[in-house]
C-alpha positions in Angstrom: 90.6 94.0 108.0 89.5 90.9 106.2 88.7 92.9 102.9 92.0 94.3 102.7 94.0 90.8 103.1 91.5 89.8 100.5 92.2 92.8 98.1 96.2 91.9 98.8 96.0 88.6 97.8 93.9 89.1 94.6 96.0 92.1 93.5 97.9 90.4 90.3 100.2 93.2 89.7 101.5 93.0 93.3 102.2 89.0 92.8 103.9 89.8 89.4 106.2 92.2 91.0 106.9 89.9 93.7 107.4 87.1 91.7 109.7 89.3 89.4 111.8 90.3 92.6 111.9 86.5 93.8 113.0 85.3 90.5 116.0 88.0 90.4 117.3 87.1 93.8 117.0 83.2 92.7 118.9 83.8 89.3 121.7 85.6 91.5 123.0 82.2 92.8 123.9 80.2 89.6 125.1 83.2 88.1 127.5 83.6 91.1 128.5 80.1 90.7 129.5 80.0 87.1 131.8 83.1 87.7 133.2 82.4 91.2 132.6 78.5 91.3 131.0 78.9 95.0 127.7 78.8 96.2 126.7 82.1 98.2 123.5 81.8 99.8 123.8 85.5 101.1 123.0 86.9 97.8 119.3 85.8 98.5 119.1 88.5 100.8 121.4 91.0 99.6 120.6 94.1 97.5 122.0 95.1 94.2 124.0 93.2 92.1 122.9 91.8 88.5 120.3 91.0 87.8 118.7 93.7 90.0 116.0 92.8 92.0 115.0 96.4 92.7 114.8 96.9 88.9 112.7 93.8 88.4 110.4 94.8 91.1 109.8 98.5 89.7 109.7 97.2 86.1 106.9 94.6 86.9 104.8 97.1 88.8 104.8 99.8 86.3 104.5 97.6 83.2 100.7 97.0 83.5 100.2 100.8 84.2 102.1 101.6 81.0 99.9 99.0 79.1 96.9 100.3 80.3 97.6 104.2 80.1 100.0 103.9 77.4 103.3 105.3 77.1 102.9 108.1 74.9 100.6 110.2 77.2 101.9 112.8 79.5 100.4 111.1 82.7 102.5 110.2 85.4 102.2 106.8 87.4 103.0 108.6 90.6 100.8 110.4 92.8 100.4 114.0 92.6 102.3 114.7 96.0 105.2 112.6 94.9 106.3 115.2 92.1 
């Protein structure tokens, strides 16, 4: 079990995706304040909206794969059972 935790902590792609998600969630606060002139702390845990934390997470996760494999190949990042 210790090696699984160590691998997760050393996974730079995972950390980049989580950081992108976190930053997208944080950015929602000042954007909402500029538009509505009130702080809505519930946005930190909300889904959807702009910027989209889901889109940030998926993009940050797939970007290293696309850089390594190339975007012109006909390979898919999804496992065969997903297709």
